[in-house]
N, C-alpha and C positions, 0 to 999 in steps of 0.2 A: 560311427554309429553302426550297429549291426542291422542287417536287412530286416529281421523280424521286428525289432523295435521301430525301425523307420516306417515299415508298413502300417504299424499300429498308430503312429503319429500322423501319418498321411490320412488314415481313415478318420482321424479326429476323435476317436473314442466313441462312446455311446452317447449320441445326441449332442455332443459338443461341436460348436462351429470352429473352424480353423480361423484364427485371427492374426496370425503372425508367422514368422519363420525364423529359424535359427540356421544361418547359412542358407542352403537351398532346401532345407527340410521344413515343411509347414508343421506347426504345432498347435495344440489346443489353446484356448484363451487363458485358461488357468496356468498351464505350463509356461506360456509366453510371458504372462505377468510375473510369475515367480522368477523366471530366468532374467527378465529385464531388470527386476529389482536388484538381483544379485550383481548384475553387470554394472548397474548405476552405482551401487555401493563401492564396488571395487574401483571404478573409474573416478569416483569423486575425490578430488584433491582437497586436502585441508586448506581452509581459508587462511590467508596471512593474518598475523596478530593484529595489524591495524584495522583490517576489515571486520574482524570479530569484535574488536574493542569499541569501535564507533557505533555499534548497535546496542550498547549496554549502558548508556547513561541518558539522563534527561537534564535539560538546562534549566536552572533556577533563574528566572528573569530578574528577580530582586537583587540577588547577590552576584550573579554571573558564574556561580559554581556549576560544574558539571557533576551532578549527583549520580554516583555509581549505583545501578539498580540490580546488579547481578551478584554472583558469589564473589567474595573478596579475592579469591585466588584466580589468576588468569593463566591459562596454559600457554607458554611460549612455544613449546613443541611437545612431542609425545612424552618426554621424560622430565621436563623442567617447568616449574610453576613460579609465578611471582605475584606480588600484590598488585592491585589495580593502579594505585598511584605511581608505583615504580614502572609499570608497563606504560603508563601515559608518558612519563618522562622519557623512557627509551624510544617510544614511537616518535615523539616530537622533538627531542633534543639530542638523541644519541645515547651511547652507553653510559652507565653510572660508574665513575671511577671507584676502585676498591677503597673501603674505609669511609665512604660517604653515605649519607642517608638522604632520602627525598622527604623534605619537610613541607608543611602547609603554611602559606601566608594567611589564609582565610580562617584558619583554626577549625575547619570543617573536615573531619576525617574521611567521609565518603567522597569528597571533592577530588576530581581527576583532571580539572582544568589545568593545562600546563602553565598558564600565566599565573596561577595561584601556587605553584610549586617552586621550590628552590633546593639546591644541594647544600648540605652542611654536615659537619661531624656530629657525633652523639652529644658532645659537650655544647656545641652551638644550638642544637635542637633543645636541649635541656634549659639553656639560658633563655631561649626564645619562649619556651613554655612558662618558666618562672617569671619572666618579665611581663608576660601578658596575664599573670595571675591565674593560670590554669592548673596550678599545683594543688592537689587536694591533700592537705596535711591534717590528718586526724590526730591531734595531740590531746592528751589528757582525757577528760570526760567525754569529748566529742567522738572518741574512738569507740565503736560498739563492742569491742572485745576488752574494754577497760574493766579491771576489777576494783580499782581504787578510786576514791573521790579526792578532790582538792584538799578537803579537811583531813583525810587519811594521810596524805603526803605531808602536810604540815605537822601532824602528830608523829609520824615516823621520824622526821628530821629532829623533832624535839626530843623524842625518846633516845635516839642514837647520840645526840649531843649531851644528854644527861648521863650517858654511860651504859645504856642498855645494850645487850649483845644482839648482833644481827640475827642469829638463829631464833632467839626468843621473839623478836619483833616480826620476823618473817612468818613464824607459826601463828602469831596473834592476828595477822592480817591475811593469812592464807596465800602468801606469795613466796617465791623462792628467795634465797639469800642474795642472789645476784641482782634481783630487782631492788632490794633494799640498798645494796651497794651503789647501784646506778642512780637511785633517788638521792642518796647522800652526796654523791659526786656531781649531781645535777646533769648527768648525761641523759637521764630520763626525767620528765616533769620539770625541765629547766625553766619553764614559763611561770612556775609557782614560786613565790618568794618565801 
């Protein structure tokens, strides 16, 4: 530090009390606070993943689930992020082998309790979902984007069976010819007899 700036710092500025020092140079309270905040920020080390993780969930006493209360994404380090349940698995059980997913036994997506998690393939996860009845299949009129009714499908099949052309039937019901073909082949609306 130059002698002129050192003497102004030692003087403490106009009316400011000296409250600290940088090295052997006393500085004003404002300067010292600004300097100490910068030093603290630089000296602060990022907390390990486990320490950050265990601050961000609450335990549901009824189910035993650890309900994640923060953002879904958890930073492993400066460049890499993961989802909360995958981070929980890695903290408590080690790395996740390639090609496997972390699945929930409790069927509660925000749960990060490692006792409620298991590793499985995509197929196993889908079978687990289907077996527990969590598949939402919006078939037929239950689908909000549906243009046809069950009665329309029955009429379409009857018209095609009587020899009507797909193009004419598709324009009559305002759907494409592929939809008519799929209805006739029963790849769509298969639940309608």
